[in-house]
C-alpha positions in Angstrom: 0.0 0.0 0.0 1.3 3.4 -1.0 1.5 5.9 1.9 -0.6 9.0 1.3 -2.1 11.8 3.1 -5.2 10.7 5.0 -8.4 12.3 3.6 -11.2 10.0 4.6 -12.4 8.2 7.8 -11.8 4.8 6.1 -8.2 5.7 5.3 -7.8 6.9 8.9 -9.1 3.5 10.3 -6.8 1.6 7.9 -3.7 3.6 9.0 -4.6 3.2 12.7 -4.6 -0.6 12.1 -1.2 -0.4 10.5 0.1 1.7 13.4 -1.2 -0.8 15.9 0.4 -3.7 14.0 3.8 -1.9 13.7 3.7 -0.9 17.4 3.3 -4.6 18.3 6.5 -5.4 16.3 8.4 -2.6 18.2 10.8 -2.0 15.3 14.0 0.0 15.7 13.6 3.6 14.7 16.5 3.4 12.1 14.8 0.4 10.3 12.4 0.5 7.4 9.5 -0.6 9.6 10.5 2.1 12.2 10.5 4.8 9.5 7.2 3.6 8.2 5.7 3.6 11.7 7.0 7.2 12.3 5.6 8.4 9.0 2.2 6.8 9.4 1.9 7.9 13.0 2.6 11.5 11.9 -0.1 11.2 9.2 -2.6 9.9 11.7 -1.7 12.7 14.1 -2.1 15.4 11.5 -5.5 13.9 10.5 -6.7 13.8 14.1 -5.6 17.4 14.7 -7.5 18.6 11.6 -10.6 16.4 12.1 -10.9 16.4 15.9 -9.7 19.8 17.2 -9.1 20.1 20.9 -10.4 23.2 22.6 -8.1 24.4 25.4 -9.9 24.8 28.7 -10.3 28.1 30.3 -8.2 28.8 33.4 -11.0 28.0 35.9 -11.9 24.8 34.1 -8.2 23.8 34.3 -8.0 24.5 38.0 -11.2 22.6 38.7 -9.9 19.6 36.7 -6.6 19.5 38.5 -8.5 19.8 41.9 -10.6 16.8 40.9 -7.5 14.8 39.8 -5.7 15.5 43.1 -8.7 15.2 45.3 -8.4 18.8 46.5 -11.1 21.0 47.9 -11.7 24.7 47.8 -10.0 25.1 51.2 -6.9 23.5 49.8 -7.0 26.0 47.0 -7.4 28.9 49.5 -3.9 28.2 50.8 -2.5 28.6 47.3 -4.5 31.6 46.2 -4.3 33.6 49.5 -7.6 33.0 51.3 -11.0 31.4 51.2 -12.7 34.5 49.7 -10.2 34.7 46.8 -10.5 31.0 46.0 -14.3 31.3 46.1 -14.3 34.3 43.8 -11.8 32.8 41.3 -13.9 29.6 41.1 -17.1 31.6 40.7 -15.4 33.6 37.9 -15.8 36.8 39.9 -12.1 37.5 40.2 -9.5 37.2 37.5 -6.2 35.4 38.3 -3.3 37.6 39.2 0.3 37.0 38.2 1.1 35.8 41.7 -1.9 33.4 41.7 -0.8 32.0 38.2 2.7 31.4 39.5 1.5 29.6 42.6 -0.9 27.4 40.7 1.8 26.6 38.2 4.3 25.7 40.8 2.1 23.9 43.3 -0.5 22.2 41.0 1.7 21.9 37.9 -1.0 23.5 35.7 0.7 24.9 32.5 1.0 28.7 32.9 -0.1 29.1 29.3 -3.6 27.7 30.3 -3.8 30.0 33.3 -3.0 33.3 31.4 -5.5 32.7 28.6 -8.8 34.5 28.5 -11.7 32.9 30.4 -14.8 31.9 28.6 -17.1 33.8 31.0 -16.7 37.5 31.6 -15.9 38.6 35.1 -18.7 40.5 36.8 -17.2 43.6 38.3 -19.3 46.1 40.2 -18.6 49.7 39.3 -19.3 52.3 41.9 -20.8 55.4 40.4 -19.7 58.6 42.0 -22.2 61.3 42.6 -21.1 64.7 41.5 -22.7 67.4 43.6 -24.4 70.1 41.7 -22.5 73.3 41.1 -23.3 76.2 43.4 -24.3 79.4 41.7 -21.7 82.0 41.7 -22.5 85.3 43.7 
C-alpha cells in the first residue's frame, strides 16, 4: 500500500490498524519498519488534529480539573490563592487570576501557565461604583 495523506475516515481507520500492527512489532527507529511507523503515526496525528480539534480549557476549568485529579477541595486552593474568599471568587469567575496566583498554581499544582493566562470563557462580573457629582453652586 502506498502511503498517502489521510483524507477519509476509512483511510484513517486503515492507517490506525497499520500503526497498531507496527507498534506490536516494536521496530528499531532506524529500520524501514520504524521509519514507516513514524511516517504513518505522523499522518494519523495530522488527520486527528484537523478532524478532531481540541479546545483548550479556560483557566477556571483547568483549576477545577486539577483539583478533581488530586482530590483537592476549595479550602486547599485557598492556601494557594491567598484566602477562602479569593478561592471562592476565582472559582465563581468573579475575580481574575493575578500573576502571583498564576505562578502559585503553576508551581504547586503543575498547571501549565499558558492555560492560566488565557482569557476565560465567561466575563468577570465587576461592580462599578458610580460617583455622585454634587451640583455646582451658583456664583454670587
